[in-house]
All heavy atoms as an XYZ file, in Angstrom:
878
protein
N       1.922     13.950      6.695
C       2.857     13.894      5.592
C       3.195     12.430      5.303
O       3.474     11.654      6.220
C       4.117     14.661      5.967
C       5.112     14.693      4.831
S       6.367     15.936      5.067
C       7.732     14.909      5.558
N       3.182     12.059      4.049
C       3.494     10.697      3.643
C       4.962     10.593      3.238
O       5.499     11.497      2.605
C       2.610     10.263      2.479
C       1.099     10.242      2.742
C       0.355      9.871      1.472
C       0.767      9.293      3.866
N       5.569      9.487      3.617
C       6.961      9.219      3.252
C       7.072      7.787      2.750
O       6.190      6.960      2.994
C       7.900      9.379      4.469
O       7.523      8.434      5.473
C       7.835     10.787      5.036
N       8.161      7.503      2.070
C       8.452      6.143      1.623
C       9.401      5.533      2.645
O      10.515      6.010      2.819
C       9.081      6.138      0.218
C       9.429      4.717     -0.198
C       8.145      6.780     -0.793
N       8.920      4.498      3.328
C       9.701      3.898      4.401
C       9.588      2.377      4.307
O       8.620      1.780      4.779
C       9.204      4.408      5.752
C      10.073      3.991      6.897
O      10.677      2.923      6.894
N      10.131      4.834      7.904
N      10.594      1.764      3.713
C      10.597      0.321      3.510
C      10.567     -0.426      4.842
O       9.832     -1.401      4.998
C      11.827     -0.109      2.682
C      11.744      0.470      1.276
C      11.937     -1.626      2.607
C      13.009      0.310      0.463
N      11.343      0.041      5.804
C      11.397     -0.632      7.119
C      10.036     -0.637      7.784
O       9.606     -1.662      8.335
C      12.411      0.049      8.031
O      13.692     -0.046      7.491
N       9.360      0.498      7.756
C       8.031      0.579      8.370
C       7.075     -0.410      7.705
O       6.337     -1.119      8.373
C       7.478      1.995      8.245
C       6.084      2.141      8.833
C       5.466      3.481      8.515
C       5.991      4.538      9.453
N       5.233      5.803      9.349
N       7.109     -0.468      6.385
C       6.244     -1.377      5.642
C       6.546     -2.826      5.997
O       5.645     -3.619      6.255
C       6.421     -1.139      4.135
C       5.498     -1.950      3.283
C       4.195     -1.550      3.067
C       5.932     -3.117      2.669
C       3.331     -2.301      2.274
C       5.083     -3.871      1.876
C       3.777     -3.454      1.679
N       7.837     -3.166      6.030
C       8.235     -4.549      6.316
C       7.900     -4.978      7.748
O       7.710     -6.161      7.998
C       9.724     -4.740      6.046
C      10.049     -4.740      4.567
O       9.170     -4.929      3.727
N      11.302     -4.515      4.248
N       7.836     -4.042      8.658
C       7.546     -4.368     10.063
C       6.079     -4.659     10.335
O       5.738     -5.213     11.383
C       8.009     -3.222     10.962
C       9.518     -3.112     11.045
C       9.990     -1.862     11.765
O       9.150     -1.102     12.288
O      11.216     -1.642     11.793
N       5.218     -4.342      9.414
C       3.783     -4.578      9.604
C       3.515     -6.078      9.489
O       3.882     -6.715      8.510
C       2.946     -3.790      8.583
C       3.148     -2.294      8.807
C       1.470     -4.162      8.665
C       2.611     -1.433      7.691
N       2.852     -6.606     10.494
C       2.589     -8.047     10.524
C       1.272     -8.384      9.830
O       0.421     -7.521      9.612
C       2.516     -8.528     11.983
O       1.349     -8.029     12.594
N       1.129     -9.651      9.538
C      -0.131    -10.144      8.977
C      -1.273     -9.844      9.939
O      -2.358     -9.425      9.523
C      -0.036    -11.637      8.697
C      -1.293    -12.315      8.144
C      -1.712    -11.687      6.821
C      -1.086    -13.798      7.987
N      -1.022    -10.004     11.233
C      -2.064     -9.735     12.244
C      -2.494     -8.267     12.222
O      -3.675     -7.969     12.398
C      -1.556    -10.123     13.642
C      -1.437    -11.605     13.848
C      -0.207    -12.238     13.171
O       0.757    -11.506     12.838
O      -0.234    -13.458     12.968
N      -1.537     -7.361     11.992
C      -1.888     -5.938     11.877
C      -2.879     -5.716     10.732
O      -3.829     -4.946     10.868
C      -0.653     -5.069     11.617
C       0.303     -5.015     12.791
O      -0.152     -5.157     13.948
O       1.514     -4.813     12.548
N      -2.661     -6.412      9.626
C      -3.541     -6.222      8.461
C      -4.895     -6.874      8.642
O      -5.856     -6.510      7.967
C      -2.887     -6.774      7.176
O      -2.794     -8.186      7.240
C      -1.520     -6.159      6.942
N      -4.989     -7.817      9.557
C      -6.258     -8.492      9.820
C      -7.107     -7.752     10.844
O      -8.311     -7.987     10.929
C      -6.005     -9.916     10.334
C      -5.324    -10.865      9.368
C      -4.971    -12.163     10.093
C      -6.198    -11.130      8.168
N      -6.500     -6.878     11.630
C      -7.188     -6.310     12.786
C      -7.313     -4.791     12.797
O      -7.629     -4.220     13.830
C      -6.464     -6.764     14.065
C      -6.581     -8.262     14.247
O      -7.669     -8.805     14.326
N      -5.441     -8.938     14.291
N      -7.102     -4.134     11.686
C      -7.275     -2.678     11.676
C      -8.751     -2.338     11.466
O      -9.541     -3.174     11.039
C      -6.389     -2.019     10.603
C      -6.881     -2.207      9.189
C      -7.640     -1.226      8.569
C      -6.584     -3.365      8.479
C      -8.088     -1.392      7.269
C      -7.033     -3.544      7.189
C      -7.780     -2.549      6.584
O      -8.238     -2.723      5.307
N      -9.110     -1.109     11.778
C     -10.488     -0.649     11.634
C     -10.697     -0.086     10.226
O      -9.973      0.824      9.815
C     -10.802      0.452     12.669
O     -10.594     -0.095     13.966
C     -12.232      0.948     12.529
N     -11.668     -0.613      9.526
C     -12.039     -0.084      8.212
C     -12.924      1.127      8.438
O     -13.974      1.028      9.081
C     -12.768     -1.154      7.372
C     -13.258     -0.566      6.063
C     -11.876     -2.360      7.146
N     -12.519      2.271      7.901
C     -13.276      3.501      8.103
C     -14.202      3.817      6.942
O     -15.190      4.535      7.114
C     -12.333      4.682      8.343
C     -11.610      4.593      9.644
N     -12.208      4.904     10.840
C     -10.354      4.209      9.941
C     -11.348      4.726     11.821
N     -10.214      4.295     11.308
N     -13.901      3.300      5.767
C     -14.700      3.631      4.577
C     -14.514      2.554      3.518
O     -13.379      2.268      3.121
C     -14.257      4.993      4.027
O     -14.690      5.177      2.706
N     -15.612      1.992      3.070
C     -15.540      1.009      1.996
C     -15.047      1.656      0.704
O     -14.347      1.028     -0.087
C     -16.903      0.341      1.779
C     -17.282     -0.627      2.873
C     -16.281     -1.765      3.022
O     -15.749     -2.283      2.057
N     -16.010     -2.140      4.254
N     -15.406      2.903      0.503
C     -14.956      3.622     -0.693
C     -13.438      3.786     -0.673
O     -12.770      3.614     -1.691
C     -15.642      4.979     -0.801
C     -15.363      5.691     -2.094
C     -16.230      6.928     -2.242
C     -15.994      7.559     -3.598
N     -16.864      8.694     -3.825
N     -12.892      4.107      0.494
C     -11.429      4.226      0.621
C     -10.772      2.871      0.392
O      -9.770      2.783     -0.316
C     -11.056      4.786      1.990
C      -9.554      4.916      2.265
C      -8.890      5.831      1.256
C      -9.332      5.415      3.697
N     -11.325      1.817      0.958
C     -10.785      0.461      0.742
C     -10.757      0.135     -0.745
O      -9.763     -0.377     -1.255
C     -11.634     -0.572      1.483
C     -11.463     -0.581      2.964
C     -10.164     -1.215      3.429
O      -9.805     -2.314      2.928
O      -9.504     -0.622      4.267
N     -11.860      0.408     -1.436
C     -11.926      0.134     -2.875
C     -10.929      0.952     -3.666
O     -10.306      0.446     -4.615
N     -10.769      2.191     -3.283
C      -9.811      3.071     -3.953
C      -8.383      2.542     -3.776
O      -7.626      2.451     -4.750
C      -9.912      4.504     -3.403
O     -11.233      4.998     -3.657
C      -8.898      5.420     -4.022
N      -8.030      2.188     -2.565
C      -6.688      1.680     -2.306
C      -6.476      0.342     -3.005
O      -5.404      0.082     -3.569
C      -6.419      1.583     -0.784
C      -6.397      2.989     -0.173
C      -5.103      0.843     -0.509
C      -6.322      3.021      1.330
N      -7.491     -0.502     -3.018
C      -7.376     -1.793     -3.717
C      -7.132     -1.587     -5.217
O      -6.279     -2.266     -5.808
C      -8.638     -2.619     -3.492
N      -7.839     -0.658     -5.806
C      -7.663     -0.375     -7.235
C      -6.269      0.156     -7.531
O      -5.609     -0.276     -8.478
C      -8.722      0.633     -7.706
O     -10.016      0.063     -7.507
C      -8.549      0.996     -9.166
N      -5.813      1.086     -6.707
C      -4.468      1.641     -6.872
C      -3.420      0.549     -6.694
O      -2.444      0.481     -7.450
C      -4.251      2.815     -5.894
C      -5.099      4.006     -6.332
C      -2.788      3.185     -5.775
C      -5.194      5.137     -5.328
N      -3.627     -0.319     -5.730
C      -2.699     -1.412     -5.476
C      -2.613     -2.359     -6.668
O      -1.520     -2.748     -7.085
C      -3.129     -2.181     -4.215
O      -3.060     -1.313     -3.104
C      -2.247     -3.381     -3.959
N      -3.756     -2.724     -7.212
C      -3.754     -3.637     -8.375
C      -2.984     -3.022     -9.539
O      -2.183     -3.709    -10.199
C      -5.172     -3.991     -8.790
C      -5.825     -5.031     -7.911
C      -7.124     -5.558     -8.487
N      -8.141     -4.552     -8.629
C      -9.013     -4.195     -7.695
N      -9.008     -4.798     -6.521
N      -9.915     -3.253     -7.916
N      -3.203     -1.742     -9.796
C      -2.488     -1.095    -10.894
C      -0.994     -1.026    -10.602
O      -0.170     -1.294    -11.491
C      -3.048      0.321    -11.135
C      -2.289      1.034    -12.210
C      -2.432      0.667    -13.543
C      -1.402      2.057    -11.905
C      -1.706      1.305    -14.533
C      -0.670      2.694    -12.887
C      -0.832      2.317    -14.207
O      -0.094      2.945    -15.191
N      -0.631     -0.703     -9.375
C       0.783     -0.617     -9.001
C       1.473     -1.971     -9.160
O       2.615     -2.054     -9.641
C       0.924     -0.129     -7.559
O       0.410      1.189     -7.437
N       0.789     -3.040     -8.771
C       1.359     -4.375     -8.899
C       1.452     -4.800    -10.369
O       2.383     -5.513    -10.745
C       0.585     -5.384     -8.071
C       0.751     -5.209     -6.559
C      -0.215     -6.105     -5.806
C       2.187     -5.471     -6.131
N       0.509     -4.357    -11.182
C       0.584     -4.634    -12.623
C       1.845     -3.979    -13.197
O       2.607     -4.606    -13.941
C      -0.666     -4.105    -13.322
C      -0.671     -4.300    -14.820
C      -1.943     -3.717    -15.425
C      -2.012     -3.904    -16.907
N      -1.351     -2.858    -17.664
N       2.083     -2.722    -12.841
C       3.286     -2.015    -13.286
C       4.542     -2.686    -12.752
O       5.550     -2.814    -13.471
C       3.239     -0.552    -12.842
S       1.931      0.417    -13.603
N       4.504     -3.123    -11.503
C       5.638     -3.806    -10.893
C       5.941     -5.091    -11.645
O       7.115     -5.381    -11.937
C       5.364     -4.102     -9.418
C       6.405     -4.918     -8.668
C       7.737     -4.186     -8.640
C       5.931     -5.231     -7.262
N       4.931     -5.861    -11.971
C       5.157     -7.117    -12.703
C       5.768     -6.858    -14.070
O       6.625     -7.610    -14.530
C       3.860     -7.904    -12.820
C       3.479     -8.538    -11.499
O       4.325     -8.838    -10.655
N       2.182     -8.718    -11.293
N       5.336     -5.787    -14.731
C       5.920     -5.429    -16.025
C       7.394     -5.058    -15.868
O       8.231     -5.441    -16.672
C       5.141     -4.275    -16.659
C       3.756     -4.675    -17.112
C       2.890     -3.495    -17.537
O       3.383     -2.336    -17.518
O       1.718     -3.727    -17.886
N       7.703     -4.331    -14.812
C       9.093     -3.953    -14.537
C       9.924     -5.192    -14.208
O      11.071     -5.317    -14.664
C       9.144     -2.947    -13.400
C      10.526     -2.422    -13.097
C      10.484     -1.345    -12.041
C      11.867     -0.871    -11.675
N      12.293      0.298    -12.406
N       9.372     -6.115    -13.418
C      10.093     -7.336    -13.055
C      10.351     -8.217    -14.272
O      11.314     -8.968    -14.294
C       9.318     -8.111    -11.990
C       9.435     -7.485    -10.611
C       8.538     -8.076     -9.566
C       8.527     -9.542     -9.448
N       7.661    -10.044     -8.376
N       9.498     -8.124    -15.298
C       9.732     -8.880    -16.527
C      10.972     -8.389    -17.262
O      11.615     -9.139    -17.984
C       8.520     -8.779    -17.463
C       7.339     -9.599    -16.971
O       7.527    -10.474    -16.111
O       6.216     -9.345    -17.461
N      11.304     -7.108    -17.069
C      12.445     -6.503    -17.767
C      13.741     -6.540    -16.959
O      14.818     -6.426    -17.534
C      12.116     -5.060    -18.144
C      10.995     -4.927    -19.155
C      10.843     -3.517    -19.656
N      10.686     -2.516    -18.624
C       9.523     -2.133    -18.100
N       8.404     -2.685    -18.515
N       9.484     -1.197    -17.175
N      13.644     -6.644    -15.638
C      14.857     -6.632    -14.816
C      14.629     -7.346    -13.492
O      13.497     -7.421    -13.009
C      15.322     -5.193    -14.574
C      14.389     -4.367    -13.718
C      14.786     -2.909    -13.634
O      14.433     -2.147    -14.516
N      15.500     -2.535    -12.607
N      15.708     -7.853    -12.932
C      15.646     -8.482    -11.619
C      15.577     -7.401    -10.555
O      16.314     -6.406    -10.623
C      16.888     -9.341    -11.361
C      16.786    -10.697    -12.025
O      15.665    -11.124    -12.347
O      17.852    -11.322    -12.215
N      14.724     -7.602     -9.567
C      14.582     -6.646     -8.482
C      14.752     -7.369     -7.150
O      14.223     -8.459     -6.961
C      13.205     -5.985     -8.506
C      12.826     -5.165     -9.739
C      11.373     -4.710     -9.635
C      13.741     -3.973     -9.880
N      15.451     -6.734     -6.230
C      15.557     -7.274     -4.881
C      14.232     -7.044     -4.170
O      13.376     -6.276     -4.630
C      16.681     -6.570     -4.123
O      16.322     -5.215     -3.854
N      14.066     -7.684     -3.005
C      12.827     -7.483     -2.238
C      12.656     -6.025     -1.847
O      11.544     -5.494     -1.904
C      12.819     -8.382     -1.002
C      12.488     -9.818     -1.291
C      12.273    -10.653     -0.052
O      12.255    -10.108      1.071
O      12.103    -11.863     -0.208
N      13.731     -5.374     -1.461
C      13.644     -3.948     -1.108
C      13.257     -3.096     -2.314
O      12.482     -2.153     -2.180
C      14.969     -3.438     -0.518
C      15.136     -3.810      0.937
O      14.176     -4.319      1.562
O      16.250     -3.592      1.468
N      13.764     -3.432     -3.472
C      13.406     -2.690     -4.680
C      11.927     -2.901     -5.047
O      11.258     -1.986     -5.493
C      14.295     -3.095     -5.846
C      15.718     -2.602     -5.708
C      16.664     -3.187     -6.749
O      16.484     -4.373     -7.140
O      17.573     -2.460     -7.159
N      11.455     -4.119     -4.823
C      10.031     -4.413     -5.060
C       9.162     -3.565     -4.146
O       8.215     -2.909     -4.584
C       9.736     -5.917     -4.848
C       8.245     -6.192     -4.760
C      10.358     -6.746     -5.970
N       9.492     -3.550     -2.850
C       8.711     -2.779     -1.884
C       8.807     -1.284     -2.188
O       7.804     -0.566     -2.142
C       9.151     -3.088     -0.437
C       8.506     -2.136      0.558
C       8.816     -4.533     -0.085
N       9.999     -0.809     -2.521
C      10.198      0.604     -2.843
C       9.329      1.017     -4.033
O       8.621      2.017     -3.989
C      11.668      0.887     -3.141
C      11.952      2.316     -3.555
S      11.743      3.506     -2.232
C      13.276      3.309     -1.402
N       9.362      0.229     -5.091
C       8.561      0.524     -6.276
C       7.075      0.550     -5.912
O       6.346      1.465     -6.287
C       8.834     -0.499     -7.383
C       8.087     -0.216     -8.650
C       8.666      0.555     -9.646
C       6.815     -0.713     -8.874
C       7.982      0.843    -10.824
C       6.117     -0.444    -10.038
C       6.694      0.338    -11.019
N       6.640     -0.469     -5.206
C       5.238     -0.581     -4.799
C       4.804      0.631     -3.988
O       3.768      1.256     -4.265
C       5.036     -1.879     -4.007
C       3.662     -2.043     -3.403
C       2.566     -2.334     -4.190
C       3.475     -1.906     -2.029
C       1.313     -2.495     -3.635
C       2.221     -2.068     -1.467
C       1.145     -2.363     -2.271
O      -0.100     -2.510     -1.707
N       5.586      0.986     -2.978
C       5.226      2.124     -2.125
C       5.201      3.430     -2.908
O       4.254      4.216     -2.783
C       6.193      2.245     -0.944
C       6.030      1.209      0.153
C       7.136      1.370      1.178
C       4.670      1.316      0.812
N       6.221      3.654     -3.711
C       6.266      4.907     -4.474
C       5.068      5.000     -5.408
O       4.380      6.022     -5.457
C       7.588      5.017     -5.269
C       8.749      5.254     -4.307
C       7.509      6.124     -6.309
C      10.125      5.167     -4.950
N       4.809      3.938     -6.134
C       3.704      3.942     -7.102
C       2.360      4.166     -6.388
O       1.552      4.988     -6.823
C       3.699      2.612     -7.857
C       2.907      2.618     -9.112
C       3.672      3.322    -10.213
C       2.936      3.169    -11.520
N       3.153      4.304    -12.402
N       2.138      3.462     -5.290
C       0.885      3.614     -4.544
C       0.755      5.004     -3.925
O      -0.290      5.657     -4.040
C       0.780      2.552     -3.443
S       0.462      0.889     -4.030
N       1.807      5.444     -3.257
C       1.736      6.719     -2.554
C       1.582      7.898     -3.501
O       0.887      8.879     -3.175
C       2.952      6.908     -1.646
C       3.018      5.940     -0.469
C       4.365      6.095      0.261
C       1.863      6.136      0.494
N       2.191      7.832     -4.678
C       2.012      8.899     -5.657
C       0.540      9.021     -6.075
O       0.026     10.127     -6.252
C       2.889      8.661     -6.888
C       4.355      8.983     -6.721
C       5.148      8.479     -7.932
C       4.572     10.485     -6.532
N      -0.115      7.901     -6.210
C      -1.541      7.920     -6.593
C      -2.452      8.294     -5.430
O      -3.411      9.034     -5.601
C      -1.953      6.557     -7.148
O      -1.268      6.272     -8.338
N      -2.155      7.769     -4.275
C      -3.039      7.972     -3.118
C      -2.940      9.381     -2.560
O      -3.946      9.971     -2.160
C      -2.735      6.931     -2.021
C      -3.153      5.544     -2.498
C      -3.426      7.280     -0.706
C      -2.670      4.409     -1.628
N      -1.742      9.940     -2.540
C      -1.524     11.230     -1.856
C      -2.406     12.351     -2.404
O      -2.789     13.250     -1.665
C      -0.061     11.636     -1.937
O       0.329     11.853     -3.289
N      -2.736     12.300     -3.679
C      -3.577     13.357     -4.270
C      -5.002     12.883     -4.555
O      -5.792     13.615     -5.145
C      -2.938     13.870     -5.564
O      -2.811     12.804     -6.488
N      -5.327     11.682     -4.115
C      -6.663     11.150     -4.370
C      -7.679     11.779     -3.410
O      -7.488     11.746     -2.188
C      -6.648      9.628     -4.193
C      -7.941      9.000     -4.592
O      -8.933      9.140     -3.903
N      -7.947      8.306     -5.715
N      -8.772     12.317     -3.938
C      -9.756     12.984     -3.073
C     -10.388     12.066     -2.032
O     -10.753     12.529     -0.949
C     -10.805     13.524     -4.039
C     -10.470     13.005     -5.384
C      -9.118     12.403     -5.348
N     -10.522     10.785     -2.325
C     -11.107      9.861     -1.351
C     -10.159      9.726     -0.149
O     -10.598      9.731      1.002
C     -11.390      8.483     -1.997
C     -11.873      7.478     -0.970
C     -12.410      8.632     -3.115
N      -8.859      9.602     -0.416
C      -7.888      9.540      0.681
C      -7.870     10.847      1.468
O      -7.919     10.843      2.686
C      -6.480      9.221      0.177
C      -5.430      9.507      1.214
C      -4.529     10.525      1.216
C      -5.211      8.796      2.443
N      -3.760     10.491      2.352
C      -4.148      9.438      3.122
C      -5.792      7.680      3.048
C      -3.668      8.997      4.358
C      -5.317      7.240      4.271
C      -4.272      7.897      4.913
N      -7.817     11.951      0.771
C      -7.742     13.264      1.430
C      -8.948     13.461      2.334
O      -8.810     13.840      3.500
C      -7.613     14.393      0.389
C      -6.267     14.276     -0.331
C      -7.766     15.757      1.058
C      -6.135     15.152     -1.570
N     -10.145     13.194      1.818
C     -11.361     13.373      2.597
C     -11.373     12.454      3.825
O     -11.647     12.895      4.942
C     -12.591     13.112      1.736
C     -13.890     13.256      2.489
C     -15.099     12.871      1.654
O     -14.964     12.180      0.641
N     -16.265     13.288      2.074
N     -11.081     11.181      3.614
C     -11.131     10.219      4.740
C      -9.996     10.427      5.733
O     -10.197     10.233      6.932
C     -11.139      8.785      4.207
C     -12.513      8.369      3.751
O     -13.341      8.004      4.562
N     -12.755      8.461      2.446
N      -8.840     10.791      5.253
C      -7.731     11.018      6.189
C      -8.025     12.198      7.096
O      -7.705     12.170      8.279
C      -6.408     11.212      5.451
O      -6.404     12.398      4.683
N      -8.677     13.219      6.556
C      -9.065     14.372      7.379
C     -10.227     14.012      8.314
O     -10.195     14.317      9.504
C      -9.428     15.563      6.500
C      -8.242     16.148      5.778
O      -7.109     16.043      6.240
N      -8.483     16.737      4.627
N     -11.239     13.368      7.769
C     -12.449     13.063      8.541
C     -12.161     12.103      9.692
O     -12.681     12.273     10.802
C     -13.501     12.448      7.601
C     -14.793     12.072      8.280
C     -15.785     11.502      7.264
C     -17.085     11.101      7.921
N     -18.017     10.531      6.949
N     -11.353     11.082      9.447
C     -11.095     10.041     10.446
C      -9.706     10.160     11.084
O      -9.298      9.252     11.823
C     -11.256      8.653      9.819
C     -12.605      8.400      9.246
N     -13.738      8.243     10.019
C     -13.025      8.302      7.953
C     -14.789      8.043      9.238
N     -14.382      8.071      7.990
N      -9.001     11.232     10.752
C      -7.639     11.457     11.258
C      -6.741     10.260     10.974
O      -6.019      9.775     11.843
C      -7.665     11.811     12.745
C      -8.431     13.095     13.031
C      -8.457     13.457     14.494
O      -7.778     12.818     15.307
O      -9.155     14.433     14.828
N      -6.774      9.787      9.738
C      -5.950      8.658      9.310
C      -4.548      9.169      8.986
O      -4.385     10.248      8.444
C      -6.565      7.976      8.089
C      -8.018      7.534      8.244
C      -8.520      6.916      6.944
C      -8.168      6.571      9.400
N      -3.551      8.361      9.310
C      -2.175      8.771      9.091
C      -1.435      7.751      8.224
O      -2.012      6.772      7.745
C      -1.462      8.996     10.419
C      -1.435      7.742     11.303
O      -1.822      6.656     10.824
O      -1.024      7.862     12.457
N      -0.147      8.002      8.076
C       0.683      7.120      7.278
C       0.694      5.700      7.822
O       0.696      4.736      7.038
C       2.105      7.686      7.246
C       3.072      6.878      6.438
C       4.450      7.479      6.456
O       5.215      7.183      7.399
O       4.756      8.246      5.528
N       0.683      5.543      9.128
C       0.677      4.196      9.721
C      -0.546      3.415      9.275
O      -0.445      2.237      8.905
C       0.722      4.271     11.246
C       2.040      4.822     11.779
O       3.052      4.777     11.045
O       2.042      5.298     12.918
N      -1.697      4.068      9.308
C      -2.936      3.422      8.867
C      -2.825      3.038      7.384
O      -3.130      1.902      7.004
C      -4.133      4.361      9.082
C      -5.436      3.792      8.580
C      -6.213      2.974      9.388
C      -5.889      4.038      7.286
C      -7.410      2.429      8.941
C      -7.075      3.500      6.826
C      -7.829      2.698      7.652
O      -9.004      2.147      7.194
N      -2.374      3.955      6.579
C      -2.283      3.711      5.145
C      -1.305      2.566      4.855
O      -1.600      1.702      4.020
C      -1.828      4.982      4.423
C      -1.711      4.895      2.910
C      -3.004      4.424      2.265
C      -1.303      6.254      2.352
N      -0.188      2.520      5.542
C       0.767      1.445      5.335
C       0.164      0.074      5.687
O       0.436     -0.909      4.996
C       2.036      1.678      6.152
C       3.106      2.465      5.418
C       2.808      3.628      4.740
C       4.413      2.033      5.412
C       3.781      4.339      4.077
C       5.408      2.733      4.749
C       5.082      3.895      4.083
O       6.054      4.583      3.413
N      -0.644      0.027      6.717
C      -1.301     -1.245      7.080
C      -2.227     -1.697      5.961
O      -2.221     -2.865      5.565
C      -2.057     -1.109      8.410
C      -1.064     -0.989      9.565
C      -2.996     -2.296      8.639
C      -1.689     -0.607     10.893
N      -3.006     -0.767      5.422
C      -3.919     -1.118      4.328
C      -3.127     -1.525      3.080
O      -3.462     -2.507      2.425
C      -4.903      0.029      4.024
C      -5.858     -0.350      2.906
C      -5.690      0.417      5.266
N      -2.065     -0.790      2.781
C      -1.233     -1.145      1.626
C      -0.595     -2.522      1.807
O      -0.505     -3.301      0.842
C      -0.143     -0.096      1.403
C      -0.616      1.249      0.862
C       0.543      2.239      0.837
C      -1.236      1.097     -0.507
N      -0.179     -2.835      3.007
C       0.411     -4.145      3.261
C      -0.644     -5.244      3.115
O      -0.364     -6.321      2.564
C       1.030     -4.182      4.671
C       1.774     -5.447      5.017
C       3.155     -5.499      4.368
C       3.965     -6.686      4.816
N       5.099     -6.354      5.644
N      -1.859     -4.968      3.579
C      -2.952     -5.934      3.438
C      -3.147     -6.310      1.963
O      -3.202     -7.482      1.606
C      -4.253     -5.372      3.994
C      -5.482     -6.180      3.642
C      -6.746     -5.449      4.029
C      -7.974     -6.086      3.452
N      -9.182     -5.354      3.851
N      -3.223     -5.302      1.108
C      -3.447     -5.577     -0.309
C      -2.203     -6.151     -0.982
O      -2.320     -6.946     -1.924
C      -3.979     -4.337     -1.024
C      -5.421     -4.095     -0.638
C      -5.776     -3.040      0.178
C      -6.420     -4.967     -1.043
C      -7.092     -2.845      0.573
C      -7.739     -4.791     -0.658
C      -8.065     -3.728      0.147
O      -9.359     -3.553      0.538
N      -1.027     -5.803     -0.503
C       0.199     -6.411     -0.999
C       0.162     -7.910     -0.720
O       0.417     -8.732     -1.614
C       1.422     -5.765     -0.345
C       2.725     -6.258     -0.891
C       3.257     -5.712     -2.048
C       3.439     -7.253     -0.237
C       4.474     -6.151     -2.558
C       4.655     -7.696     -0.732
C       5.171     -7.156     -1.885
N      -0.163     -8.277      0.517
C      -0.316     -9.687      0.865
C      -1.378    -10.348     -0.024
O      -1.175    -11.433     -0.562
C      -0.759     -9.858      2.311
C       0.275     -9.705      3.381
C      -0.083     -9.194      4.628
C       1.588    -10.081      3.211
C       0.850     -9.078      5.644
C       2.531     -9.970      4.229
C       2.141     -9.464      5.447
O       3.058     -9.346      6.456
N      -2.500     -9.699     -0.126
C      -3.660    -10.281     -0.810
C      -3.387    -10.533     -2.289
O      -3.795    -11.571     -2.822
C      -4.858     -9.356     -0.638
C      -6.165    -10.045     -0.889
O      -6.317    -11.233     -0.633
N      -7.131     -9.298     -1.376
N      -2.725     -9.595     -2.946
C      -2.555     -9.708     -4.390
C      -1.243    -10.337     -4.841
O      -1.098    -10.711     -6.000
C      -2.714     -8.338     -5.057
C      -4.091     -7.753     -4.882
C      -4.262     -6.415     -4.554
C      -5.238     -8.519     -5.060
C      -5.518     -5.859     -4.391
C      -6.507     -7.990     -4.880
C      -6.630     -6.652     -4.554
O      -7.879     -6.119     -4.401
N      -0.264    -10.455     -3.936
C       1.021    -11.051     -4.339
C       1.244    -12.435     -3.714
O       2.104    -13.178     -4.194
C       2.221    -10.186     -3.900
O       2.292    -10.141     -2.485
C       2.126     -8.787     -4.488
N       0.511    -12.755     -2.662
C       0.718    -13.993     -1.901
C       2.137    -14.083     -1.328
O       2.624    -15.170     -1.060
C       0.418    -15.228     -2.762
C      -1.013    -15.256     -3.203
O      -1.919    -14.945     -2.437
N      -1.245    -15.577     -4.467
N       2.777    -12.938     -1.126
C       4.105    -12.898     -0.500
C       3.897    -12.568      0.972
O       3.750    -11.416      1.334
C       4.983    -11.828     -1.152
C       5.474    -12.193     -2.520
C       6.368    -11.071     -3.020
C       7.291    -11.532     -4.092
N       8.487    -12.147     -3.588
N       3.868    -13.574      1.782
C       3.600    -13.388      3.216
C       4.884    -13.293      4.028
O       4.818    -13.169      5.237
C       2.722    -14.518      3.742
C       1.405    -14.616      2.996
C       1.174    -15.679      2.141
C       0.441    -13.641      3.133
C      -0.034    -15.767      1.447
C      -0.757    -13.719      2.452
C      -0.992    -14.774      1.601
N       6.034    -13.349      3.375
C       7.297    -13.311      4.087
C       7.981    -11.949      4.057
O       9.064    -11.786      4.575
C       8.259    -14.377      3.538
C       8.490    -14.230      2.037
O       7.718    -13.513      1.372
O       9.439    -14.837      1.533
N       7.344    -10.972      3.472
C       7.923     -9.606      3.439
C       7.313     -8.818      4.569
O       6.174     -8.848      4.849
C       7.673     -8.924      2.072
C       8.508     -9.597      1.004
C       7.994     -7.451      2.158
C       8.406     -8.986     -0.361
């Protein structure tokens, strides 16, 4: 079961994102695409209103998780490789770092 947990996301270190096991290039590509779209939406929202760091992370997680939770690539790989929310959060944090250059969250 997937949940939105800002604390869990914030606790993931840069080292965690550098050292996880990639199980599927297709899954990586899918998550990267979803992340880029989520960050595009986030930037549009930030243009209209000020957001705290927690609000930024909350928006990012909600937007990503809504797309990923029903994505067949995630469903197939999560079942096949027994991937869980912890794994997904690490990958989401990796792409958050990669596309925002915010290494302090």
